[in-house]
C-alpha positions as a printed NumPy array, in Angstrom:
array([[ -83.364,   84.388,  -45.976],
       [ -86.47 ,   84.109,  -48.108],
       [ -85.478,   82.597,  -51.49 ],
       [ -86.864,   84.4  ,  -54.518],
       [ -86.623,   81.588,  -57.022],
       [ -86.697,   82.282,  -60.72 ],
       [ -89.039,   79.959,  -62.58 ],
       [ -87.516,   79.248,  -65.977],
       [ -89.456,   78.814,  -69.178],
       [ -88.437,   77.467,  -72.576],
       [ -88.876,   80.438,  -74.927],
       [ -89.013,   79.631,  -78.628],
       [ -88.176,   82.857,  -80.479],
       [ -85.982,   85.898,  -79.962],
       [ -87.798,   89.225,  -79.686],
       [ -90.199,   91.275,  -77.652],
       [ -92.581,   89.466,  -75.289],
       [ -95.195,   91.969,  -74.167],
       [ -94.344,   95.263,  -72.499],
       [ -92.081,   93.975,  -69.742],
       [ -90.153,   91.023,  -71.168],
       [ -87.918,   90.337,  -74.187],
       [ -86.328,   87.158,  -75.55 ],
       [ -82.584,   87.214,  -76.254],
       [ -80.123,   84.618,  -77.477],
       [ -77.251,   83.544,  -75.213],
       [ -74.382,   81.09 ,  -74.868],
       [ -74.313,   79.109,  -71.621],
       [ -71.101,   77.505,  -70.345],
       [ -71.574,   74.912,  -67.617],
       [ -68.69 ,   72.66 ,  -66.544],
       [ -67.026,   73.043,  -69.929],
       [ -70.225,   72.255,  -71.825],
       [ -71.444,   74.894,  -74.27 ],
       [ -75.1  ,   75.42 ,  -75.045],
       [ -76.849,   78.07 ,  -77.145],
       [ -80.379,   78.924,  -76.128],
       [ -82.86 ,   81.75 ,  -75.662],
       [ -83.427,   83.616,  -72.403],
       [ -86.158,   85.887,  -71.052],
       [ -84.901,   89.253,  -69.773],
       [ -86.579,   92.316,  -68.289],
       [ -86.958,   95.188,  -70.741],
       [ -85.527,   98.599,  -69.903],
       [ -86.376,  101.692,  -71.948],
       [ -86.394,  105.465,  -71.368],
       [ -89.621,  107.329,  -70.649],
       [ -89.696,  111.07 ,  -71.199],
       [ -92.16 ,  112.742,  -68.839],
       [ -93.695,  116.005,  -69.956],
       [ -95.956,  118.308,  -67.967],
       [ -98.094,  120.685,  -70.006],
       [ -95.87 ,  119.76 ,  -72.995],
       [ -92.68 ,  120.731,  -71.11 ],
       [ -90.116,  117.921,  -70.734],
       [ -89.153,  117.659,  -67.06 ],
       [ -87.428,  114.275,  -66.74 ],
       [ -86.335,  111.095,  -68.465],
       [ -86.541,  107.952,  -66.361],
       [ -85.259,  104.5  ,  -67.233],
       [ -88.063,  102.035,  -66.583],
       [ -89.685,   98.742,  -67.473],
       [ -92.506,   99.593,  -69.926],
       [ -95.998,   99.019,  -68.625],
       [ -98.172,  101.013,  -66.208],
       [ -96.56 ,  104.206,  -67.546],
       [ -99.548,  106.3  ,  -66.471],
       [ -99.239,  105.001,  -62.897],
       [ -95.486,  105.601,  -62.933],
       [ -95.992,  109.167,  -64.13 ],
       [ -98.704,  109.98 ,  -61.587],
       [ -96.624,  108.507,  -58.779],
       [ -93.53 ,  110.37 ,  -59.949],
       [ -95.409,  113.686,  -59.956],
       [ -96.896,  112.92 ,  -56.529],
       [ -93.52 ,  112.147,  -54.983],
       [ -92.037,  115.229,  -56.669],
       [ -94.697,  117.349,  -54.951],
       [ -96.364,  118.428,  -58.2  ],
       [ -99.766,  116.789,  -57.604],
       [-101.496,  115.613,  -54.445],
       [-104.669,  114.051,  -55.836],
       [-106.182,  112.853,  -59.105],
       [-108.198,  116.059,  -59.528],
       [-104.926,  117.966,  -60.012],
       [-104.568,  116.212,  -63.371],
       [-106.72 ,  116.626,  -66.478],
       [-105.091,  113.852,  -68.524],
       [-102.102,  111.487,  -68.678],
       [-101.459,  110.243,  -72.207],
       [ -98.673,  108.893,  -74.389],
       [ -97.72 ,  111.311,  -77.147],
       [ -99.017,  110.231,  -80.543],
       [ -96.263,  109.264,  -82.951],
       [ -93.566,  108.768,  -80.299],
       [ -91.509,  105.656,  -80.967],
       [ -92.302,  102.751,  -78.627],
       [ -94.691,  104.948,  -76.608],
       [ -91.698,  106.391,  -74.761],
       [ -93.016,  109.938,  -74.314],
       [ -95.909,  110.738,  -71.991],
       [ -97.556,  114.098,  -71.36 ],
       [ -99.518,  115.225,  -68.327],
       [-101.974,  118.102,  -68.543],
       [-102.457,  119.725,  -65.153],
       [-105.635,  121.297,  -63.888],
       [-105.671,  125.109,  -64.21 ],
       [-105.887,  125.214,  -60.407],
       [-102.607,  123.264,  -60.037],
       [ -99.732,  125.729,  -60.12 ],
       [ -96.129,  124.524,  -60.33 ],
       [ -92.808,  126.036,  -61.373],
       [ -91.727,  123.524,  -63.998],
       [ -88.33 ,  125.142,  -64.454],
       [ -87.566,  124.556,  -60.761],
       [ -88.209,  120.836,  -60.963],
       [ -86.574,  120.041,  -64.307],
       [ -83.762,  117.554,  -63.993],
       [ -80.417,  118.276,  -65.584],
       [ -79.926,  114.628,  -66.549],
       [ -81.952,  111.451,  -66.752],
       [ -82.818,  109.325,  -63.75 ],
       [ -81.264,  105.896,  -64.113],
       [ -83.086,  102.722,  -63.177],
       [ -80.887,  102.395,  -60.096],
       [ -81.305,  105.899,  -58.654],
       [ -84.452,  107.949,  -58.339],
       [ -82.593,  111.017,  -57.107],
       [ -80.11 ,  111.23 ,  -59.996],
       [ -80.328,  114.485,  -61.91 ],
       [ -81.871,  116.572,  -59.152],
       [ -80.781,  120.143,  -59.65 ],
       [ -79.981,  120.755,  -55.977],
       [ -79.391,  118.681,  -52.854],
       [ -82.166,  120.603,  -51.095],
       [ -84.532,  119.649,  -53.906],
       [ -83.617,  115.992,  -53.471],
       [ -84.124,  116.12 ,  -49.712],
       [ -87.351,  118.132,  -49.648],
       [ -89.713,  117.197,  -46.839],
       [ -93.467,  117.041,  -46.454],
       [ -93.986,  117.337,  -42.696],
       [ -93.815,  114.573,  -40.13 ],
       [ -96.325,  111.734,  -40.577],
       [ -98.808,  111.372,  -37.719],
       [ -99.538,  108.118,  -35.856],
       [-102.123,  106.98 ,  -38.474],
       [-103.113,  103.296,  -38.64 ],
       [-105.883,  101.855,  -36.499],
       [-103.823,  100.093,  -33.857],
       [-100.419,   98.437,  -34.03 ],
       [ -99.528,   95.878,  -36.722],
       [ -98.929,   92.31 ,  -35.622],
       [ -95.562,   90.696,  -36.265],
       [ -97.392,   87.763,  -37.817],
       [ -98.926,   90.001,  -40.484],
       [ -95.581,   91.625,  -41.252],
       [ -93.866,   88.237,  -41.508],
       [ -96.383,   87.145,  -44.137],
       [ -95.693,   90.051,  -46.504],
       [ -92.491,   88.837,  -48.255],
       [ -94.201,   85.651,  -49.452],
       [ -97.292,   87.574,  -50.506],
       [ -95.12 ,   90.011,  -52.452],
       [ -93.175,   87.203,  -54.128],
       [ -96.406,   85.526,  -55.178],
       [ -97.281,   88.636,  -57.227],
       [ -93.845,   88.998,  -58.886],
       [ -94.838,   87.454,  -62.196],
       [ -92.193,   89.096,  -64.388],
       [ -89.421,   88.429,  -61.867],
       [ -90.423,   84.77 ,  -61.954],
       [ -89.711,   84.758,  -65.688],
       [ -86.63 ,   86.997,  -65.835],
       [ -85.065,   87.341,  -62.368],
       [ -84.361,   90.955,  -63.318],
       [ -86.89 ,   93.226,  -61.598],
       [ -87.538,   94.893,  -58.278],
       [ -91.024,   94.816,  -56.793],
       [ -92.933,   97.167,  -54.539],
       [ -96.262,   96.371,  -52.941],
       [ -98.906,   98.127,  -50.918],
       [-100.581,   96.042,  -48.233],
       [-103.362,   96.757,  -45.79 ],
       [-102.476,   96.506,  -42.113],
       [-104.53 ,   93.305,  -42.035],
       [-102.177,   91.762,  -44.627],
       [-104.327,   91.865,  -47.765],
       [-102.482,   92.883,  -50.911],
       [-103.625,   96.212,  -52.345],
       [-101.335,   96.347,  -55.403],
       [ -97.905,   95.117,  -56.532],
       [ -95.823,   96.551,  -59.35 ],
       [ -92.445,   95.535,  -60.81 ],
       [ -89.732,   97.564,  -62.525],
       [ -85.992,   97.638,  -63.18 ],
       [ -85.823,  100.506,  -60.681],
       [ -87.11 ,  100.141,  -57.139],
       [ -88.019,  103.836,  -57.124],
       [ -90.032,  103.333,  -60.334],
       [ -91.887,  100.421,  -58.726],
       [ -92.65 ,  102.719,  -55.779],
       [ -93.944,  105.416,  -58.121],
       [ -96.138,  102.871,  -59.899],
       [ -97.909,  101.691,  -56.736],
       [ -98.276,  105.264,  -55.48 ],
       [ -99.612,  106.365,  -58.877],
       [-102.069,  103.449,  -58.838],
       [-103.3  ,  104.62 ,  -55.441],
       [-103.541,  108.293,  -56.467],
       [-105.572,  107.326,  -59.539],
       [-108.08 ,  105.471,  -57.327],
       [-108.105,  107.762,  -54.3  ],
       [-106.695,  105.091,  -51.966],
       [-105.899,  106.305,  -48.429],
       [-102.149,  105.701,  -48.245],
       [-102.01 ,  106.588,  -44.552],
       [-103.427,  103.111,  -43.848],
       [-101.008,  101.16 ,  -46.071],
       [ -97.675,   99.36 ,  -45.654],
       [ -95.164,   99.646,  -48.507],
       [ -93.132,   96.448,  -48.944],
       [ -89.916,   96.252,  -51.009],
       [ -88.341,   93.156,  -52.53 ],
       [ -84.817,   94.352,  -51.735],
       [ -82.846,   96.942,  -49.81 ],
       [ -84.361,  100.139,  -48.476],
       [ -82.723,  103.254,  -49.906],
       [ -83.387,  106.894,  -49.081],
       [ -85.219,  107.354,  -52.413],
       [ -87.802,  104.729,  -51.394],
       [ -88.307,  106.37 ,  -47.995],
       [ -88.534,  109.793,  -49.65 ],
       [ -91.343,  108.601,  -51.91 ],
       [ -93.197,  107.019,  -48.993],
       [ -92.814,  110.29 ,  -47.095],
       [ -94.209,  112.335,  -49.992],
       [ -97.168,  109.953,  -50.258],
       [ -97.632,  109.895,  -46.434],
       [ -97.181,  106.114,  -46.16 ],
       [ -96.457,  105.365,  -42.47 ],
       [ -94.713,  101.958,  -42.715],
       [ -91.963,  100.852,  -45.124],
       [ -90.534,   97.328,  -44.988],
       [ -88.085,   95.264,  -47.004],
       [ -86.319,   91.915,  -46.973],
       [ -82.857,   93.506,  -47.015],
       [ -80.925,   96.249,  -45.259],
       [ -81.759,   99.945,  -45.092],
       [ -79.094,  102.563,  -45.733],
       [ -78.024,  105.047,  -43.066],
       [ -79.677,  107.906,  -44.947],
       [ -82.902,  105.91 ,  -45.276],
       [ -82.95 ,  105.496,  -41.494],
       [ -82.244,  109.189,  -40.893],
       [ -84.968,  110.203,  -43.329],
       [ -87.486,  107.757,  -41.846],
       [ -86.77 ,  109.147,  -38.383],
       [ -87.358,  112.698,  -39.604],
       [ -90.52 ,  111.655,  -41.427],
       [ -92.037,  109.634,  -38.6  ],
       [ -92.032,  106.49 ,  -40.76 ],
       [ -91.712,  103.002,  -39.277],
       [ -88.774,  101.477,  -41.174],
       [ -88.4  ,   97.694,  -41.061],
       [ -85.475,   95.853,  -42.622],
       [ -84.362,   92.206,  -42.827],
       [ -87.99 ,   91.049,  -42.781],
       [ -87.372,   87.313,  -43.112],
       [ -89.394,   84.601,  -41.453],
       [ -90.425,   85.701,  -37.982],
       [ -87.413,   87.994,  -37.544],
       [ -87.246,   91.682,  -38.455],
       [ -85.243,   94.772,  -37.538],
       [ -87.279,   97.871,  -36.718],
       [ -85.111,  100.976,  -37.049],
       [ -87.573,  103.815,  -36.452],
       [ -91.008,  104.376,  -34.901],
       [ -91.361,  100.849,  -33.405],
       [ -94.623,  101.737,  -31.641],
       [ -96.582,  100.872,  -34.79 ],
       [ -95.558,   97.189,  -34.389],
       [ -97.043,   95.013,  -31.639],
       [ -94.461,   94.048,  -29.029],
       [ -91.808,   96.463,  -30.298],
       [ -92.93 ,   99.582,  -28.454],
       [ -90.15 ,   99.435,  -25.86 ],
       [ -87.228,   98.799,  -28.224],
       [ -85.649,  100.417,  -31.271],
       [ -84.674,   97.284,  -33.137],
       [ -84.554,   93.527,  -32.88 ]])
């Protein structure tokens, strides 16, 4: 198992440290010895997302890259497909802690906002919480085609966990965040984002790509933890053909990946990996379903 070691620092004061990190006091007990010190923890705050001034969702997230998170969220909700669908993405003036953001859609982008409004907030652990119907949560976008220019080598895939860890700067300080990365099929890192919610981290990298017009059909999405159906759903909406993670997928994630035509890879550790769906995209795995 690849160790994700937390690099500790010696913080001096209690309080906010940038957008993503806060300092808090704590009491540490170790072998009967008591010590009072200060710790770095990941920040978690609500973000209200509005579209054309209509509130549609509240998500619990790590502040930072809110515009990317919002664009990715709207992409994976099927509201926008490209940057030209959006006129502006801006925090609302006067909102405390910049926790309200409004998106103005292009006049050519038509959406029924009442149909997509969530009844409750989406917690940092579940990107599907608050969906008004099961069908809405399990909406599909058509099966993903073969994409990619040739199969991906196992050597490239095996290198991704370490490359992802290298970019997890806030995790290194706090030990409290998930990470999601986009990587080219040749192994180069496209972008990595961190958040208290893995689905938020997915939205952030997708939003980053939408903002820049990146072709997601030629990208691998790599997760720092388990692979849930919400992560696969977002990859499906964004038409990302390969999703990998260092931990296990859920049964629903596998079923969804199979329906979507996504290559789903779990337990990516060292040279070993388990390929649950669409193995033909990985060199040497064409004849088998898993490892």
